ZAKOLGU-588936 format. One record per residue: residue number from 1; chain; x, z negated, y of N, C-alpha, C in turn. Coordinates in nm, 2 decimals, padded with zeros to 4 digits, always signed. Layout:
# ZAKOLGU-588936
 roba semi    n_u    n_w    n_v   ca_u   ca_w   ca_v    c_u    c_w    c_v
  NUM    A      X      Z      Y      X      Z      Y      X      Z      Y
...
***
This chain:
# ZAKOLGU-588936
 roba semi    n_u    n_w    n_v   ca_u   ca_w   ca_v    c_u    c_w    c_v
    1    A +02.90 +00.53 -02.48 +02.76 +00.53 -02.45 +02.72 +00.39 -02.39
    2    A +02.64 +00.40 -02.29 +02.59 +00.28 -02.22 +02.51 +00.20 -02.31
    3    A +02.52 +00.06 -02.30 +02.45 -00.03 -02.39 +02.30 -00.01 -02.37
    4    A +02.25 +00.02 -02.26 +02.11 +00.03 -02.23 +02.05 +00.16 -02.28
    5    A +02.14 +00.26 -02.32 +02.09 +00.39 -02.36 +01.99 +00.39 -02.48
    6    A +02.02 +00.31 -02.59 +01.93 +00.31 -02.70 +01.79 +00.25 -02.66
    7    A +01.79 +00.15 -02.57 +01.67 +00.09 -02.52 +01.59 +00.19 -02.44
    8    A +01.66 +00.27 -02.35 +01.59 +00.38 -02.28 +01.53 +00.48 -02.37
    9    A +01.60 +00.52 -02.47 +01.55 +00.62 -02.57 +01.43 +00.57 -02.64
   10    A +01.43 +00.44 -02.68 +01.32 +00.38 -02.75 +01.20 +00.38 -02.65
   11    A +01.22 +00.34 -02.53 +01.11 +00.33 -02.43 +01.05 +00.47 -02.40
   12    A +01.13 +00.57 -02.40 +01.09 +00.71 -02.37 +01.01 +00.77 -02.49
   13    A +01.04 +00.73 -02.61 +00.98 +00.78 -02.73 +00.90 +00.67 -02.79
   14    A +00.78 +00.65 -02.74 +00.69 +00.55 -02.80 +00.57 +00.61 -02.87
   15    A +00.54 +00.56 -02.99 +00.43 +00.61 -03.06 +00.41 +00.76 -03.06
   16    A +00.51 +00.83 -03.08 +00.50 +00.97 -03.09 +00.49 +01.05 -02.96
   17    A +00.49 +00.98 -02.85 +00.48 +01.04 -02.72 +00.62 +01.03 -02.64
   18    A +00.67 +01.14 -02.60 +00.80 +01.14 -02.53 +00.76 +01.11 -02.38
   19    A +00.78 +00.99 -02.33 +00.75 +00.96 -02.19 +00.82 +01.05 -02.09
   20    A +00.93 +01.11 -02.13 +01.00 +01.20 -02.04 +00.92 +01.32 -02.01
   21    A +00.82 +01.35 -02.10 +00.74 +01.47 -02.08 +00.62 +01.45 -01.99
   22    A +00.60 +01.32 -01.95 +00.49 +01.29 -01.85 +00.54 +01.33 -01.72
   23    A +00.49 +01.43 -01.66 +00.53 +01.48 -01.53 +00.45 +01.42 -01.42
   24    A +00.51 +01.34 -01.33 +00.44 +01.28 -01.22 +00.30 +01.22 -01.25
   25    A +00.30 +01.13 -01.35 +00.17 +01.07 -01.39 +00.11 +00.98 -01.28
   26    A -00.02 +00.96 -01.29 -00.08 +00.85 -01.22 -00.08 +00.73 -01.32
   27    A -00.02 +00.62 -01.27 -00.01 +00.50 -01.36 -00.11 +00.40 -01.31
   28    A -00.17 +00.34 -01.41 -00.27 +00.23 -01.38 -00.23 +00.10 -01.46
   29    A -00.23 -00.01 -01.39 -00.21 -00.14 -01.45 -00.34 -00.19 -01.50
   30    A -00.35 -00.24 -01.62 -00.47 -00.29 -01.68 -00.45 -00.42 -01.74
   31    A -00.55 -00.52 -01.70 -00.54 -00.65 -01.77 -00.67 -00.70 -01.82
   32    A -00.77 -00.61 -01.82 -00.90 -00.65 -01.88 -01.00 -00.70 -01.78
   33    A -00.96 -00.73 -01.66 -01.05 -00.79 -01.55 -01.14 -00.68 -01.50
   34    A -01.24 -00.72 -01.43 -01.34 -00.63 -01.37 -01.27 -00.54 -01.27
   35    A -01.17 -00.59 -01.19 -01.10 -00.51 -01.09 -01.01 -00.41 -01.16
   36    A -00.96 -00.45 -01.28 -00.87 -00.35 -01.36 -00.96 -00.24 -01.41
   37    A -01.08 -00.27 -01.46 -01.17 -00.16 -01.50 -01.20 -00.07 -01.39
   38    A -01.22 -00.12 -01.27 -01.25 -00.04 -01.15 -01.12 +00.05 -01.12
   39    A -01.01 -00.01 -01.13 -00.88 +00.06 -01.11 -00.86 +00.17 -01.21
   40    A -00.90 +00.14 -01.34 -00.88 +00.25 -01.44 -00.97 +00.37 -01.41
   41    A -01.10 +00.34 -01.37 -01.19 +00.45 -01.33 -01.14 +00.52 -01.21
   42    A -01.09 +00.45 -01.11 -01.03 +00.52 -00.99 -00.91 +00.60 -01.02
   43    A -00.82 +00.55 -01.11 -00.70 +00.62 -01.15 -00.73 +00.74 -01.23
   44    A -00.84 +00.73 -01.31 -00.88 +00.85 -01.39 -00.93 +00.96 -01.30
   45    A -01.01 +00.93 -01.20 -01.05 +01.02 -01.11 -00.94 +01.08 -01.02
   46    A -00.85 +01.00 -00.98 -00.73 +01.05 -00.90 -00.65 +01.14 -00.99
   47    A -00.62 +01.11 -01.11 -00.54 +01.19 -01.20 -00.61 +01.33 -01.22
   48    A -00.74 +01.32 -01.24 -00.82 +01.44 -01.27 -00.81 +01.53 -01.14
   49    A -00.83 +01.48 -01.02 -00.82 +01.56 -00.90 -00.68 +01.62 -00.88
   50    A -00.58 +01.54 -00.91 -00.44 +01.59 -00.89 -00.39 +01.68 -01.00
   51    A -00.47 +01.68 -01.11 -00.42 +01.76 -01.23 -00.30 +01.69 -01.30
   52    A -00.29 +01.56 -01.30 -00.18 +01.49 -01.35 -00.23 +01.41 -01.47
   53    A -00.13 +01.37 -01.56 -00.17 +01.28 -01.67 -00.19 +01.14 -01.62
   54    A -00.26 +01.06 -01.70 -00.29 +00.92 -01.66 -00.22 +00.84 -01.76
   55    A -00.14 +00.74 -01.72 -00.07 +00.65 -01.80 -00.12 +00.51 -01.77
   56    A -00.20 +00.45 -01.87 -00.25 +00.31 -01.85 -00.15 +00.22 -01.92
   57    A -00.11 +00.11 -01.84 -00.01 +00.02 -01.89 -00.07 -00.12 -01.89
   58    A -00.06 -00.19 -02.00 -00.10 -00.33 -02.01 +00.02 -00.41 -02.04
   59    A +00.06 -00.50 -01.95 +00.18 -00.58 -01.97 +00.14 -00.72 -01.99
   60    A +00.17 -00.78 -02.11 +00.13 -00.91 -02.14 +00.20 -00.96 -02.26
   61    A +00.17 -01.08 -02.30 +00.22 -01.13 -02.43 +00.11 -01.13 -02.53
   62    A -00.01 -01.11 -02.49 -00.12 -01.10 -02.59 -00.19 -00.97 -02.57
   63    A -00.27 -00.93 -02.66 -00.32 -00.79 -02.66 -00.47 -00.78 -02.63
   64    A -00.50 -00.68 -02.55 -00.64 -00.64 -02.53 -00.65 -00.49 -02.55
   65    A -00.57 -00.44 -02.64 -00.55 -00.29 -02.66 -00.69 -00.23 -02.70
   66    A -00.77 -00.30 -02.79 -00.90 -00.24 -02.83 -00.99 -00.23 -02.71
   67    A -00.99 -00.33 -02.62 -01.07 -00.32 -02.50 -01.03 -00.21 -02.41
   68    A -00.90 -00.19 -02.39 -00.84 -00.08 -02.31 -00.88 +00.06 -02.37
   69    A -00.87 +00.07 -02.50 -00.90 +00.20 -02.56 -01.05 +00.23 -02.54
   70    A -01.14 +00.13 -02.55 -01.28 +00.15 -02.53 -01.31 +00.19 -02.38
   71    A -01.24 +00.13 -02.29 -01.25 +00.16 -02.15 -01.20 +00.30 -02.12
   72    A -01.09 +00.34 -02.19 -01.04 +00.47 -02.17 -01.14 +00.58 -02.21
   73    A -01.21 +00.56 -02.32 -01.31 +00.66 -02.36 -01.43 +00.66 -02.27
   74    A -01.46 +00.55 -02.20 -01.57 +00.55 -02.11 -01.54 +00.62 -01.98
   75    A -01.42 +00.60 -01.92 -01.39 +00.65 -01.79 -01.30 +00.77 -01.79
   76    A -01.22 +00.79 -01.89 -01.12 +00.90 -01.87 -01.16 +01.03 -01.94
   77    A -01.26 +01.02 -02.03 -01.30 +01.14 -02.11 -01.17 +01.22 -02.16
   78    A -01.11 +01.16 -02.27 -00.99 +01.21 -02.32 -00.98 +01.36 -02.34
   79    A -01.09 +01.43 -02.36 -01.08 +01.58 -02.38 -01.04 +01.65 -02.26
   80    A -01.08 +01.59 -02.14 -01.05 +01.67 -02.01 -00.93 +01.60 -01.93
   81    A -00.88 +01.49 -01.98 -00.77 +01.42 -01.90 -00.67 +01.37 -02.00
   82    A -00.55 +01.41 -01.98 -00.44 +01.36 -02.07 -00.41 +01.21 -02.03
   83    A -00.46 +01.12 -02.12 -00.44 +00.98 -02.09 -00.36 +00.92 -02.20
   84    A -00.27 +00.84 -02.16 -00.18 +00.77 -02.26 -00.18 +00.62 -02.23
   85    A -00.17 +00.54 -02.33 -00.18 +00.40 -02.32 -00.05 +00.34 -02.37
   86    A +00.00 +00.24 -02.30 +00.12 +00.17 -02.34 +00.10 +00.02 -02.32
   87    A +00.15 -00.06 -02.42 +00.14 -00.20 -02.41 +00.28 -00.25 -02.40
   88    A +00.31 -00.33 -02.30 +00.45 -00.38 -02.28 +00.44 -00.53 -02.26
   89    A +00.56 -00.60 -02.29 +00.57 -00.74 -02.28 +00.68 -00.76 -02.17
   90    A +00.64 -00.81 -02.06 +00.74 -00.82 -01.95 +00.66 -00.87 -01.83
   91    A +00.73 -00.87 -01.71 +00.66 -00.90 -01.59 +00.58 -00.78 -01.55
   92    A +00.45 -00.80 -01.53 +00.36 -00.68 -01.50 +00.41 -00.60 -01.38
   93    A +00.45 -00.67 -01.27 +00.49 -00.60 -01.15 +00.62 -00.52 -01.17
   94    A +00.71 -00.59 -01.23 +00.84 -00.52 -01.25 +00.83 -00.40 -01.35
   95    A +00.75 -00.42 -01.46 +00.73 -00.32 -01.56 +00.66 -00.20 -01.50
   96    A +00.56 -00.22 -01.42 +00.49 -00.11 -01.36 +00.58 -00.04 -01.26
   97    A +00.65 -00.11 -01.18 +00.74 -00.04 -01.08 +00.85 +00.03 -01.16
   98    A +00.90 -00.02 -01.26 +01.01 +00.05 -01.34 +00.95 +00.18 -01.40
   99    A +00.84 +00.17 -01.46 +00.78 +00.30 -01.52 +00.75 +00.40 -01.41
  100    A +00.70 +00.35 -01.29 +00.67 +00.44 -01.18 +00.79 +00.51 -01.14
  101    A +00.90 +00.44 -01.13 +01.03 +00.50 -01.08 +01.09 +00.59 -01.19
  102    A +01.08 +00.55 -01.32 +01.14 +00.63 -01.43 +01.06 +00.76 -01.45
  103    A +00.93 +00.76 -01.42 +00.85 +00.88 -01.45 +00.82 +00.96 -01.32
  104    A +00.87 +00.91 -01.21 +00.84 +00.98 -01.08 +00.69 +00.99 -01.06
  105    A +00.63 +00.87 -01.08 +00.48 +00.87 -01.07 +00.43 +00.92 -00.93
  106    A +00.32 +00.98 -00.93 +00.26 +01.03 -00.81 +00.18 +00.91 -00.74
  107    A +00.13 +00.81 -00.82 +00.06 +00.70 -00.77 +00.06 +00.59 -00.87
  108    A +00.04 +00.47 -00.82 +00.03 +00.35 -00.90 -00.10 +00.28 -00.86
  109    A -00.19 +00.26 -00.95 -00.32 +00.20 -00.92 -00.33 +00.07 -00.99
  110    A -00.38 -00.03 -00.92 -00.39 -00.17 -00.98 -00.51 -00.24 -00.92
  111    A -00.58 -00.32 -00.99 -00.69 -00.40 -00.94 -00.65 -00.51 -00.85
  112    A -00.73 -00.55 -00.76 -00.70 -00.66 -00.67 -00.71 -00.79 -00.75
  113    A -00.63 -00.89 -00.71 -00.63 -01.02 -00.78 -00.76 -01.09 -00.75
  114    A -00.82 -01.16 -00.85 -00.95 -01.23 -00.83 -00.93 -01.37 -00.78
  115    A -00.81 -01.43 -00.79 -00.80 -01.57 -00.76 -00.74 -01.59 -00.62
  116    A -00.80 -01.68 -00.55 -00.76 -01.71 -00.41 -00.61 -01.75 -00.40
  117    A -00.56 -01.82 -00.50 -00.42 -01.87 -00.49 -00.32 -01.75 -00.49
  118    A -00.36 -01.63 -00.54 -00.27 -01.52 -00.54 -00.25 -01.47 -00.40
  119    A -00.34 -01.50 -00.31 -00.32 -01.46 -00.17 -00.22 -01.55 -00.10
  120    A -00.21 -01.67 -00.15 -00.11 -01.77 -00.10 +00.03 -01.75 -00.16
  121    A +00.03 -01.74 -00.29 +00.15 -01.74 -00.37 +00.21 -01.60 -00.40
  122    A +00.14 -01.50 -00.36 +00.18 -01.36 -00.39 +00.11 -01.31 -00.51
  123    A +00.12 -01.18 -00.53 +00.04 -01.12 -00.64 +00.12 -01.00 -00.69
  124    A +00.07 -00.95 -00.80 +00.13 -00.82 -00.85 +00.11 -00.71 -00.75
  125    A -00.01 -00.69 -00.70 -00.03 -00.58 -00.60 +00.06 -00.59 -00.48
  126    A +00.08 -00.72 -00.43 +00.16 -00.74 -00.31 +00.31 -00.71 -00.34
  127    A +00.36 -00.75 -00.46 +00.49 -00.72 -00.50 +00.51 -00.57 -00.51
  128    A +00.42 -00.50 -00.58 +00.43 -00.36 -00.59 +00.43 -00.29 -00.46
  129    A +00.34 -00.33 -00.37 +00.34 -00.26 -00.24 +00.47 -00.27 -00.17
  130    A +00.55 -00.37 -00.19 +00.68 -00.39 -00.13 +00.79 -00.32 -00.21
  131    A +00.78 -00.30 -00.34 +00.89 -00.26 -00.42 +00.87 -00.13 -00.50
  132    A +00.75 -00.08 -00.51 +00.73 +00.04 -00.59 +00.78 +00.17 -00.52
  133    A +00.82 +00.27 -00.60 +00.88 +00.39 -00.54 +00.78 +00.50 -00.52
  134    A +00.65 +00.46 -00.53 +00.54 +00.56 -00.51 +00.42 +00.49 -00.44
  135    A +00.32 +00.56 -00.39 +00.21 +00.50 -00.33 +00.14 +00.40 -00.42
  136    A +00.10 +00.29 -00.37 +00.03 +00.19 -00.45 -00.11 +00.17 -00.40
  137    A -00.21 +00.19 -00.49 -00.35 +00.18 -00.45 -00.41 +00.05 -00.51
  138    A -00.47 -00.04 -00.43 -00.53 -00.16 -00.48 -00.68 -00.15 -00.48
  139    A -00.74 -00.15 -00.59 -00.89 -00.13 -00.61 -00.96 -00.27 -00.62
  140    A -01.06 -00.30 -00.54 -01.13 -00.42 -00.55 -01.21 -00.43 -00.68
***
């Protein structure tokens, strides 16, 4: 057995949800910023129109899970849209791209960076636009 296999199984089966059962989700990166809230609303609408599940991913070393869950209830209307939330600790760009590839995502939605230096030094949306395996939408 491959050494990475137990890790993949753990990632696929998180908090009672088998990630392998998510068929072509719309994935949204969330960091609590205003543009991330806009991205979440846009991703929820996109998922609803496509009839796809929505997977919100927060990648960090600290948590804003409560804020994300409140935003989810405001924009996603859980009764009409299958939305799942995952918290990860890693590089945001690499983790989002990895999940998008693993789940054959239909789209990846992320908020635009707010800081000017991101335009000079690179940003998560810029990296994803070059490396993700699905369309990347950047929401202001």
